[in-house]
N, C-alpha and C positions, 0 to 999 in steps of 0.2 A: 504494500500500500504506500502511495506517495502523496504527500501533502505539502502545501506551501504555508510558511509561517507569516502571518500578518502580525507584526510585533507591536504596533501602535506607537504613536509619538511619545506618550508618557513613559512607556517602558524603554524605548530606544534612548531617550534623553536623560531619564532620571533613574529608572530601575532596570538596567540591562540584565541584572541577575535573573529576573523573571523570564526574559526571553531565553537565556541560557538554560534555565531549569526546564522550560517547556521543551526545548530541543532534546535535552538529556532524557527526559521522561518519554517522549514519543519514540525516540530511537531505541530506548530500552524495551519498548513494546513492539518493536519491529517495523515502525513507520519510517519510511525514507522522507527526510525533511529537506525542503529547498527554501532558500531565502531570496525572493526576487528583490534585487537592490533598487529597482525603480519605484518601489512603493514609497509613499509619503503619507501625509495626513489624510485621513478618510473624509475630512470635511465637517465632522460633527460640530466643532466649536462655531464655525461659520453658519452652518445650517440652523443650529439651535438659537443663534442670535438674530436670525432673520435675514442673513445674507445668502439667499438661494443662488443668485447669479454667480457669486464668488465660489460657491460650492461646486458648481457644474464642472469646471476644469479638473478639480481634484477627483471627482467621480470618474471622469474619462481616463485620467492617469491611472487610478487604481484598477479600473476595469482592464486596461491594457496590461498593467504589471502582472495581474493574476490570470491572464488568459491562458487556457490550456491545462489548468489544474482541476482535477476532479474534486479536491477538498482544499479549502482554505481555513486554517485554524488560528484563532486568536485568544490569548489569555486575558480577554477583556469583554465583559458583557455589554458595556456601553458602546464600544466600537462595533461589536458584532451586531448589536441592535440597529446602529446607524446604517450599516450595509444591508441588513436583512429587511428592515422596515421602510427605510427612506430612499435607498437607491432606486427601487422600481418606480418611485414617483418622480425622481429627478432625471434619471438617465434614460437610455434607450434599452433595447432588448438585451444587449450585452451586459448592462448593469443589473438588469433583473436576473439574468443567468448567474452572475457572480453572487447575487444575494442568495440564490437557491443552493449555492455550493459553500457558503460561509458558515462556520460553526464556532461557537464559543467552546473553549477547551473541555469543560466538563461534559457537555453534550456530545462532543466528538468522541471522548473516551467511552462514555456509557452507550451511546446510540450507534456509533459507527464501528469503533474498535471492539465494543462489546465487553468491556471490563469494568469492574468496580474495585477489585483488588489489584493494584498496580505494582505490588511488591515493595511498597514504601515502609519505612521505619522512622518514627519521629516520637521519641519518648518524652512528651511534654503534655501538659494540660492545655487544651485549646477551646476557644469559643468562636463560633462562626457568624460573621455578619453577611447576610445576603443583600447584594446591591439592588437598587431599584430597577435598573434596566434588566438585570437577570431575572428578577421576580416578575415584573409587570409586562415587559415586552417580549422576553425570550421564553418565559415560563420554565425556567430551569428546575423548579420544584425541588425534589429531594436528591437530585443528581450529585451536587457538591457534598451533601451530608453523607450519602452512601459511599462516596469515595473516601471521605475522612474516617468514617466508621470502620473501614477495612484496613486502615493504616496501623501496623503493629506498634504497640507502645503508646499510642495516642489515646488520651482520655478526653472525650468531647463533652463539653458542658453547655447547657442551654443558655442562650443569651436573652435576657428579658427585653421585650420590645424589639425583637430581632427585625421585624419587617418595617420598622420605622426608618425613614431616611436619615442618613448620617449628616445631611446638611450641605454636602459638597455641591452637587448639581452643576458642575462646570462653572459657567459665568455667573450663576446664581450666588456662588460664594463671594464673588467680587461685588456684585450689584446689591446684595442683601447680606453684607458681612456679619452684622450683629445677629440676625436670625440664624445664619449658617453656623456661626460659632456656638450659639446656644444649643442647636440641634446636635452638633458634634460633641459638645460636653455631655449631653444626655447619653449619647451612645457610649462614650468612654466610661462614664460612671456606671452604666449598666454592665459593661464588659468587666470592669474592675470588681463589681459585686459578685461575679461568678468565681473569683479566685483563680482564674486561668492565667497561665504565663503568657499565652500567645492569643492575639486576636487575628483570626484568619479571614481573608476575603478573596474574591475572585476578580476584583477591579482595583488596580493600584491608584486610580484617581481617588476612590473612597479612602483607601489606606493612607494616601498622602495627607488628606485632610484630617483624618483621625490621628495619624501619627504626629501631626503638628500640635494637636491638643494634648496628646500623651506627653510630648516633650515639654510643653510649657507647664503642664501640671505635675511633671515628674511622676506620672502614674506608673505603677508596677506592671507594665504590659508591653508586649512587643508585637507590632503589626507585621504579619508575614503573608505573602501571597500564597494562595492554595497550590500553585504550580511548584513552588519551592518545597513545600511539605511533601507533595507527591513525588518529587524528584529525589528526595532523601532516602537513602538505604543504610542498612547497618554497615555495609562495606564502604559506602561513600556518603557519609552524613552531610547534609546541607547545613552550613553554619548560619 
């Protein structure tokens, strides 16, 4: 099986370890991974802010970059949702075709590769934050939890108010910073109440926002992307 990695801007610029973990994980499961270097921003920030015309060239570039791949995999629910739900409205038939071939990492693992136990080992207490796009647009449901529950050594703890937004919301965090911070503080306080060492999520944009609050409040919590937990094994632990 061959797939292309859509790494996303946030991961490429700020969290490259998540892209590396995704490749390590997929290759361990027998997936041949390519990285089309022509890929750029998917256009989500522009589209969500109302700049549809500025989004269109990015849609065309992305469509061209990932042409010819049966599967396009991304460790980001928000960017997967942008391609899946909005590309068919913005672009042509090729954009709609790309949308149909694009998968968020956990749904690719469970629905396409057909695994929930990926052979991971992560001896820590973990609580999971489901991002809004993953819950509401992609309908990821229990896929991330099923993957976490199969990780050896991992103790999964329930997050109170799990389906409440963390407050990031892209440009929302800039335009409505006071509300954004208050929502993020609620999320962090709920996570800390579980006693977990690690707050896991499948979107680094959410984890970046949460991580900023964790840092400012010196909360006893470490944000970690789900891909990095799943990439960790006893022989090659992910730090």
